[in-house]
TIDODREN-811002 format. One record per residue (C-alpha): x, y, z; chain; residue number from 0. Coordinates in Angstrom, 2 decimals. Layout:
xx=X, yy=Y, zz=Z, ch=A, i=NUM
...
This chain:
xx=-19.23, yy=-12.90, zz=8.93, ch=A, i=0
xx=-18.42, yy=-15.51, zz=5.74, ch=A, i=1
xx=-17.52, yy=-12.03, zz=4.29, ch=A, i=2
xx=-15.17, yy=-10.77, zz=6.60, ch=A, i=3
xx=-13.29, yy=-13.71, zz=7.03, ch=A, i=4
xx=-12.82, yy=-14.00, zz=3.27, ch=A, i=5
xx=-11.38, yy=-10.66, zz=2.66, ch=A, i=6
xx=-9.46, yy=-11.03, zz=5.99, ch=A, i=7
xx=-7.92, yy=-14.24, zz=4.45, ch=A, i=8
xx=-7.41, yy=-12.73, zz=1.01, ch=A, i=9
xx=-5.42, yy=-9.79, zz=3.03, ch=A, i=10
xx=-3.12, yy=-12.19, zz=4.68, ch=A, i=11
xx=-2.23, yy=-14.42, zz=1.66, ch=A, i=12
xx=-1.46, yy=-11.04, zz=-0.06, ch=A, i=13
xx=0.65, yy=-9.81, zz=2.79, ch=A, i=14
xx=2.59, yy=-13.24, zz=3.19, ch=A, i=15
xx=3.22, yy=-13.25, zz=-0.56, ch=A, i=16
xx=4.48, yy=-9.69, zz=-0.91, ch=A, i=17
xx=6.65, yy=-10.12, zz=2.11, ch=A, i=18
xx=8.18, yy=-13.31, zz=0.64, ch=A, i=19
xx=8.59, yy=-11.71, zz=-2.79, ch=A, i=20
xx=10.51, yy=-8.74, zz=-1.39, ch=A, i=21
xx=12.72, yy=-10.78, zz=0.83, ch=A, i=22
xx=13.65, yy=-13.45, zz=-1.93, ch=A, i=23
xx=14.86, yy=-10.41, zz=-4.38, ch=A, i=24
xx=18.44, yy=-8.77, zz=-2.96, ch=A, i=25
xx=17.79, yy=-5.56, zz=-5.12, ch=A, i=26
xx=14.41, yy=-4.85, zz=-3.28, ch=A, i=27
xx=15.58, yy=-5.56, zz=0.22, ch=A, i=28
xx=18.59, yy=-3.13, zz=-0.57, ch=A, i=29
xx=16.50, yy=-0.61, zz=-2.29, ch=A, i=30
xx=13.75, yy=-0.40, zz=0.92, ch=A, i=31
xx=15.65, yy=-1.60, zz=3.91, ch=A, i=32
xx=19.28, yy=-0.39, zz=2.92, ch=A, i=33
xx=17.92, yy=3.20, zz=2.34, ch=A, i=34
xx=15.77, yy=6.13, zz=4.20, ch=A, i=35
xx=12.54, yy=4.23, zz=2.32, ch=A, i=36
xx=12.51, yy=1.82, zz=4.98, ch=A, i=37
xx=10.65, yy=4.80, zz=6.79, ch=A, i=38
xx=8.42, yy=4.66, zz=4.40, ch=A, i=39
xx=7.85, yy=1.03, zz=4.31, ch=A, i=40
xx=7.05, yy=1.16, zz=8.03, ch=A, i=41
xx=4.95, yy=3.91, zz=8.28, ch=A, i=42
xx=2.84, yy=3.55, zz=5.11, ch=A, i=43
xx=0.61, yy=0.98, zz=7.10, ch=A, i=44
xx=-0.27, yy=3.31, zz=10.03, ch=A, i=45
xx=-0.97, yy=6.22, zz=7.13, ch=A, i=46
xx=-3.40, yy=3.18, zz=5.58, ch=A, i=47
xx=-5.31, yy=2.92, zz=8.66, ch=A, i=48
xx=-5.87, yy=6.56, zz=9.26, ch=A, i=49
xx=-7.03, yy=6.94, zz=5.42, ch=A, i=50
xx=-9.62, yy=4.07, zz=5.95, ch=A, i=51
xx=-10.61, yy=5.90, zz=9.56, ch=A, i=52
xx=-11.51, yy=9.08, zz=7.70, ch=A, i=53
xx=-12.44, yy=7.98, zz=4.32, ch=A, i=54
xx=-14.55, yy=4.87, zz=4.51, ch=A, i=55
xx=-17.88, yy=6.48, zz=4.40, ch=A, i=56
xx=-17.29, yy=8.24, zz=1.52, ch=A, i=57
xx=-15.95, yy=5.14, zz=-0.21, ch=A, i=58
xx=-18.05, yy=2.87, zz=-2.45, ch=A, i=59
xx=-17.54, yy=-1.02, zz=-1.25, ch=A, i=60
xx=-15.20, yy=-1.78, zz=-4.44, ch=A, i=61
xx=-13.10, yy=1.13, zz=-3.52, ch=A, i=62
xx=-12.86, yy=0.11, zz=0.26, ch=A, i=63
xx=-12.06, yy=-3.33, zz=-0.65, ch=A, i=64
xx=-9.30, yy=-2.36, zz=-3.06, ch=A, i=65
xx=-8.12, yy=0.07, zz=-0.31, ch=A, i=66
xx=-7.90, yy=-3.04, zz=1.85, ch=A, i=67
xx=-5.59, yy=-4.88, zz=-0.36, ch=A, i=68
xx=-3.55, yy=-2.40, zz=-1.02, ch=A, i=69
xx=-3.02, yy=-1.99, zz=2.35, ch=A, i=70
xx=-2.44, yy=-5.60, zz=3.12, ch=A, i=71
xx=0.15, yy=-5.12, zz=0.28, ch=A, i=72
xx=2.06, yy=-2.24, zz=1.81, ch=A, i=73
xx=2.05, yy=-4.44, zz=5.00, ch=A, i=74
xx=3.50, yy=-7.14, zz=2.99, ch=A, i=75
xx=6.51, yy=-4.74, zz=2.26, ch=A, i=76
xx=7.14, yy=-3.58, zz=5.51, ch=A, i=77
xx=6.75, yy=-7.10, zz=7.06, ch=A, i=78
xx=9.50, yy=-8.39, zz=4.61, ch=A, i=79
xx=12.38, yy=-7.64, zz=7.20, ch=A, i=80
xx=11.11, yy=-10.74, zz=9.18, ch=A, i=81
xx=12.40, yy=-13.02, zz=6.72, ch=A, i=82
xx=15.70, yy=-11.33, zz=7.24, ch=A, i=83
xx=15.73, yy=-11.36, zz=10.98, ch=A, i=84
xx=14.10, yy=-14.82, zz=11.92, ch=A, i=85
xx=14.43, yy=-18.48, zz=11.10, ch=A, i=86
xx=11.69, yy=-19.63, zz=8.78, ch=A, i=87
xx=11.01, yy=-22.37, zz=11.25, ch=A, i=88
xx=10.19, yy=-19.71, zz=13.98, ch=A, i=89
xx=7.97, yy=-17.54, zz=11.72, ch=A, i=90
xx=5.93, yy=-20.82, zz=10.72, ch=A, i=91
xx=5.80, yy=-21.84, zz=14.24, ch=A, i=92
xx=4.67, yy=-17.93, zz=15.53, ch=A, i=93
xx=2.05, yy=-17.95, zz=12.35, ch=A, i=94
xx=0.45, yy=-21.59, zz=13.29, ch=A, i=95
xx=0.23, yy=-20.39, zz=16.82, ch=A, i=96
xx=-1.31, yy=-16.88, zz=15.87, ch=A, i=97
xx=-3.66, yy=-18.88, zz=13.38, ch=A, i=98
xx=-4.86, yy=-21.38, zz=16.62, ch=A, i=99
xx=-5.33, yy=-18.73, zz=18.95, ch=A, i=100
xx=-7.20, yy=-16.51, zz=16.40, ch=A, i=101
xx=-9.41, yy=-19.08, zz=15.41, ch=A, i=102
xx=-10.47, yy=-20.43, zz=19.30, ch=A, i=103
xx=-10.98, yy=-16.64, zz=20.35, ch=A, i=104
xx=-12.86, yy=-15.51, zz=17.50, ch=A, i=105
xx=-15.20, yy=-18.86, zz=17.78, ch=A, i=106
xx=-15.41, yy=-17.89, zz=21.37, ch=A, i=107
xx=-16.58, yy=-14.09, zz=20.49, ch=A, i=108
xx=-18.97, yy=-15.44, zz=17.96, ch=A, i=109
xx=-20.79, yy=-18.59, zz=19.97, ch=A, i=110
xx=-20.33, yy=-16.60, zz=23.82, ch=A, i=111
xx=-23.80, yy=-15.47, zz=25.06, ch=A, i=112
xx=-21.59, yy=-13.18, zz=27.60, ch=A, i=113
xx=-22.29, yy=-9.62, zz=26.80, ch=A, i=114
xx=-18.26, yy=-8.44, zz=26.12, ch=A, i=115
xx=-18.74, yy=-5.16, zz=25.48, ch=A, i=116
xx=-17.42, yy=-4.04, zz=28.93, ch=A, i=117
xx=-14.04, yy=-5.40, zz=27.81, ch=A, i=118
xx=-13.55, yy=-2.75, zz=24.99, ch=A, i=119
xx=-12.71, yy=0.26, zz=27.04, ch=A, i=120
xx=-10.20, yy=-1.88, zz=29.00, ch=A, i=121
xx=-8.74, yy=-3.58, zz=26.30, ch=A, i=122
xx=-8.14, yy=0.01, zz=24.39, ch=A, i=123
xx=-6.55, yy=1.25, zz=27.05, ch=A, i=124
xx=-4.12, yy=-1.67, zz=27.63, ch=A, i=125
xx=-3.67, yy=-1.13, zz=23.85, ch=A, i=126
xx=-2.73, yy=2.45, zz=24.41, ch=A, i=127
xx=-0.54, yy=1.49, zz=27.45, ch=A, i=128
xx=1.36, yy=-1.15, zz=25.12, ch=A, i=129
xx=1.90, yy=1.48, zz=22.20, ch=A, i=130
xx=3.17, yy=4.21, zz=24.67, ch=A, i=131
xx=5.47, yy=1.90, zz=26.60, ch=A, i=132
xx=6.94, yy=0.79, zz=23.14, ch=A, i=133
xx=7.63, yy=3.96, zz=22.15, ch=A, i=134
xx=10.01, yy=4.75, zz=25.19, ch=A, i=135
xx=11.57, yy=1.30, zz=24.98, ch=A, i=136
xx=12.82, yy=2.59, zz=21.31, ch=A, i=137
xx=14.78, yy=4.84, zz=23.53, ch=A, i=138
xx=15.68, yy=2.88, zz=26.21, ch=A, i=139
xx=16.06, yy=-0.42, zz=24.70, ch=A, i=140
xx=15.52, yy=-2.74, zz=27.38, ch=A, i=141
xx=14.90, yy=-6.52, zz=26.47, ch=A, i=142
xx=13.08, yy=-7.47, zz=29.60, ch=A, i=143
xx=10.72, yy=-4.58, zz=29.06, ch=A, i=144
xx=9.97, yy=-5.65, zz=25.41, ch=A, i=145
xx=9.53, yy=-9.35, zz=26.39, ch=A, i=146
xx=6.89, yy=-8.06, zz=29.26, ch=A, i=147
xx=5.17, yy=-5.73, zz=26.12, ch=A, i=148
xx=4.98, yy=-8.45, zz=23.79, ch=A, i=149
xx=3.08, yy=-10.68, zz=26.51, ch=A, i=150
xx=0.77, yy=-8.29, zz=27.43, ch=A, i=151
xx=0.32, yy=-7.10, zz=23.94, ch=A, i=152
xx=-0.56, yy=-10.82, zz=23.22, ch=A, i=153
xx=-3.16, yy=-10.72, zz=25.78, ch=A, i=154
xx=-4.41, yy=-6.88, zz=24.62, ch=A, i=155
xx=-4.81, yy=-8.63, zz=20.95, ch=A, i=156
xx=-6.51, yy=-11.93, zz=21.73, ch=A, i=157
xx=-9.20, yy=-10.11, zz=23.96, ch=A, i=158
xx=-9.71, yy=-7.76, zz=20.93, ch=A, i=159
xx=-10.37, yy=-10.75, zz=18.71, ch=A, i=160
xx=-13.15, yy=-12.12, zz=20.71, ch=A, i=161
xx=-14.16, yy=-8.72, zz=21.33, ch=A, i=162
xx=-14.41, yy=-7.54, zz=17.65, ch=A, i=163
xx=-15.74, yy=-10.59, zz=16.53, ch=A, i=164
xx=-18.67, yy=-10.06, zz=18.66, ch=A, i=165
xx=-18.99, yy=-6.29, zz=18.13, ch=A, i=166
xx=-19.20, yy=-7.46, zz=13.98, ch=A, i=167
xx=-21.57, yy=-9.86, zz=14.81, ch=A, i=168
xx=-24.11, yy=-7.67, zz=16.72, ch=A, i=169
xx=-23.43, yy=-4.80, zz=13.55, ch=A, i=170
xx=-24.57, yy=-7.43, zz=10.83, ch=A, i=171
xx=-27.63, yy=-8.13, zz=12.84, ch=A, i=172
xx=-28.37, yy=-4.53, zz=13.10, ch=A, i=173
xx=-27.59, yy=-3.62, zz=9.52, ch=A, i=174
xx=-28.90, yy=-6.68, zz=7.77, ch=A, i=175
xx=-28.41, yy=-7.10, zz=3.96, ch=A, i=176
xx=-28.03, yy=-3.63, zz=3.15, ch=A, i=177
xx=-24.87, yy=-1.86, zz=1.58, ch=A, i=178
xx=-23.30, yy=-0.96, zz=4.65, ch=A, i=179
xx=-23.10, yy=-4.39, zz=5.40, ch=A, i=180
xx=-20.86, yy=-5.01, zz=2.73, ch=A, i=181
xx=-18.69, yy=-2.29, zz=3.57, ch=A, i=182
xx=-19.06, yy=-3.38, zz=7.20, ch=A, i=183
xx=-17.47, yy=-6.54, zz=5.78, ch=A, i=184
xx=-14.40, yy=-4.72, zz=4.67, ch=A, i=185
xx=-13.92, yy=-2.71, zz=8.04, ch=A, i=186
xx=-14.45, yy=-6.02, zz=9.79, ch=A, i=187
xx=-11.74, yy=-7.81, zz=8.02, ch=A, i=188
xx=-9.26, yy=-4.82, zz=8.71, ch=A, i=189
xx=-10.05, yy=-5.07, zz=12.50, ch=A, i=190
xx=-9.60, yy=-8.77, zz=12.80, ch=A, i=191
xx=-6.48, yy=-8.72, zz=10.14, ch=A, i=192
xx=-4.86, yy=-6.17, zz=12.66, ch=A, i=193
xx=-5.43, yy=-8.15, zz=15.61, ch=A, i=194
xx=-4.02, yy=-11.39, zz=13.63, ch=A, i=195
xx=-1.01, yy=-9.47, zz=12.34, ch=A, i=196
xx=-0.17, yy=-7.66, zz=15.69, ch=A, i=197
xx=-0.41, yy=-11.12, zz=17.43, ch=A, i=198
xx=1.78, yy=-12.80, zz=14.70, ch=A, i=199
xx=4.53, yy=-10.54, zz=15.19, ch=A, i=200
xx=4.28, yy=-10.19, zz=19.34, ch=A, i=201
xx=4.46, yy=-13.55, zz=19.32, ch=A, i=202
xx=7.36, yy=-13.88, zz=16.92, ch=A, i=203
xx=9.10, yy=-11.94, zz=19.05, ch=A, i=204
xx=8.52, yy=-13.83, zz=22.25, ch=A, i=205
xx=9.29, yy=-17.59, zz=20.39, ch=A, i=206
xx=11.20, yy=-16.25, zz=17.26, ch=A, i=207
xx=14.99, yy=-17.44, zz=16.74, ch=A, i=208
xx=17.04, yy=-15.07, zz=15.19, ch=A, i=209
xx=18.96, yy=-16.08, zz=11.85, ch=A, i=210
């Protein structure tokens, strides 16, 4: 679990540094967000997730770790736009709120004796519903629906944080200190990283003040 949190922490730091670096470089902002490259920046993280899903079994531990950090950097490029839209205070507030929620929920998932397995199906159905409704709202553009989706999304990713933590703890107990456990630490870091990033973005949508 320490390996999971360490990899996740490095990934988050890399994402933040890349996002700030891009946002503070006008030439990069114009190149990425002022041209069709913005679609590449938006869709590249999703492509990385699919890459991980289908290639992780064939990758070495070092290769998987490198791919994860590359994914975190690409996510940073994609998230640079938040510095152009929201105030720094809003971003900081949303980040620390997400960090506090994540820490509490992950600790709950790690320490609780209650079996959270049954939550998995419910949470994934909720996740699919949020994604589907979000795609529909791209065409509708309803601010009320967006707020509702943000609230539901925070609840879903909060639940996934606790669920994933308990799942990863159980898988580590099953695999022990084998090489599979090292690779599991990277995939686990990716799962928790995505939960945190999504919670942060949704909270920012809810409580963020625009420039």
